C-alpha positions, 0 to 999 in steps of 0.5 A: 231450402230444399231445392238450394241443398240440391243445387249445392249437392250436384255443383260439386265435381263428382268424386270416387266413393258414395257420399255418406247417406246417399242413396242410388236414386239420389246419386243418379238424379245429381249426375243427371242434373249435372249433365243437363242444367248447362244445356237447358238453363242456357237454352230456355234463355236463348244463350246456348248457341252463344255459350256452349264451348263446342269440341269436335273430332280431330278427324271432323268431315267439315259439316256445319258445327251448328249440328252440335247444339240439335245433337246436344238437345235432342239426345239429352231430352230423349234421356231425361224425358221420362224423369221430367214426366213425374208429378210434381212433389215437395221433395228436393229431387222434385224441385230440381226436376220441376226446374228442368221441366220449365227449362225444357218447355222454353227450350222446345220453344226456342228450338222451332222459333226462327226468331230465337237465337236457339232456333236449331239447324233444322233445314241444312245438314242431312244430320238433322234427321237423326237428331230430330228423331231423338227429339220426336222420341222425348216427345214419345217418352213424355207425351203428356209432360212435355208434348202436350203442354206445349203452345199450338204455334209450337206444335205446328212448327214442330210438325212442319219441320219434322214433315220437312225432313223427308227430303233426307234420303237416309243411308241403307242403315239404322238411319230408317229408323229415324225416319220411322220414328218421326213418322209414327210420332206424327201419326200418334200426335194425329198429324199427317204422316208418311206410311211407307217410311214407317213400314219400310223401316220395319221391313228392312229391320226384320231383314236385319235381324241376325239372331239372339237379340242382335241387329246388323246395321244394314246388309252386313253385320258390325260388332258395335252398340248400334242395337243399343243406340238405335235398333231396339228403342227406336224400333220398339217405340216406332211399333208402339207409336203406331199401336197407339195411333190405331192407324192400320196397315198391311203390318200387324203392329201388335205382334211385331211389338211382341216379338221386337220386345222378346229380342229386346229382352235378350239382348238386355240380358247380354247387356247385363252380362256385359258389366264386370264385377268392377262396373266396366263393359266391353268398348268396341265398335264406332260411337263408343264416346256415347258412353253409357247409351250402350245400356240404353235398352236395358234402362228402357225396359227397366223404365218399361217394367218390362225386363226379362225374368232373368234380371230383377230390377235391383241387380240391373239398378246396381250393375248400372250404378257401378258403371256410372260410378266407375265411368263419372267418379274418377275421371273428368268427363266434363269441361269447364263450362259444365259440358261433355268431353269427348271421350269414354271415361274422361277426356279422349278426343282420339276415339272420336269418329269424324261425325262426333262432337260433344253435343253427340255425347248426351246419348249418355243421358239415355241410360237415366231412364229409369229416373221415370219410375217413382222412388217407391218403385222396386227398381229403387227401393228393393235391397242391393243385389249383386249382378251377374258377373259379380256373382259368377266371378265371386264363386256364387250360383248364376243362371246360365244363359240360353239362346232365344229364338223367335216364337212369333210369326207374322205375315202381312194382314192382306 
């Protein structure tokens, strides 16, 4: 009965204003379920590629449109994986979460089964490297719940597909980190991996750090959200995977990890200050249809319980909830089939880049990572707090910002 109630709640279109008695967590769960269900229910049954309503950029570059399904699945799972890793319980949320997990595990199997109608486009486009990294990231973020339960044949297929992606020569940009996430996951899983691809990504990322929490996307700085979309999360997770794998090299992974964590914390402070009193944040740079993915480092650090001391869990929760409500309550971001539409706050196809399809947009799920914290965690249970810009524009005391500099120095171990 509780599951039926949950389904009824999430089936309703989002409307402005908070449903009476609804907690922030209930709102996040309903939105995450609304985003995930059409994808996972179809893919678990081998029907995603047959039924998903695909939308591509008006300036689409002509690549195989089947990249859409891999982008959709990988990016969605990277965001909701921590939530699905929570243990089962008797709540309505738990029932919905368990159903999503069952669909996800079936979808993972179909994704690498050549006999499945939903076998993904692993071996054609170079774009596959990007979204294979998000699949690997989903395994990292819920290793025991999503990777370990897979059968040996499915695991072997993933290792094979990941290994074959060494055919892709990544551009001299954030793409280096897609390779490093995949290879470091293979190391964590005890499979053969390419140390050179991992360490080269680490060295280049260090070279591209420009200070105060920001990375350049390659040799030249671009003012966009790629420090959110890729750099901080995938750099942190590459380093964490190498630490967990206990594989040694010239690089001192723990020191690099500690330094990158501090950079990510500084960047999280910037992101939180971007959120206006009204729940908006600045729209700039390419890939803005990724929507809430711009807030990924803030969500990741909250889920890790490593927010900087300048930010409380409650103020981050309230700030992110305000953004979600501003984005999803007042505009229709889903098409009639329940899939995301191209846009930032509603259907706005004109803002798409040449590589954007509506599968790309499931990076928005990356903001839901704090759902991986249990309901009694301080992130969810603490009383509501105002965030920085709300305090500042409300005439209340607020902390001043300051530059952060690297305090950890390291060099090759040998």
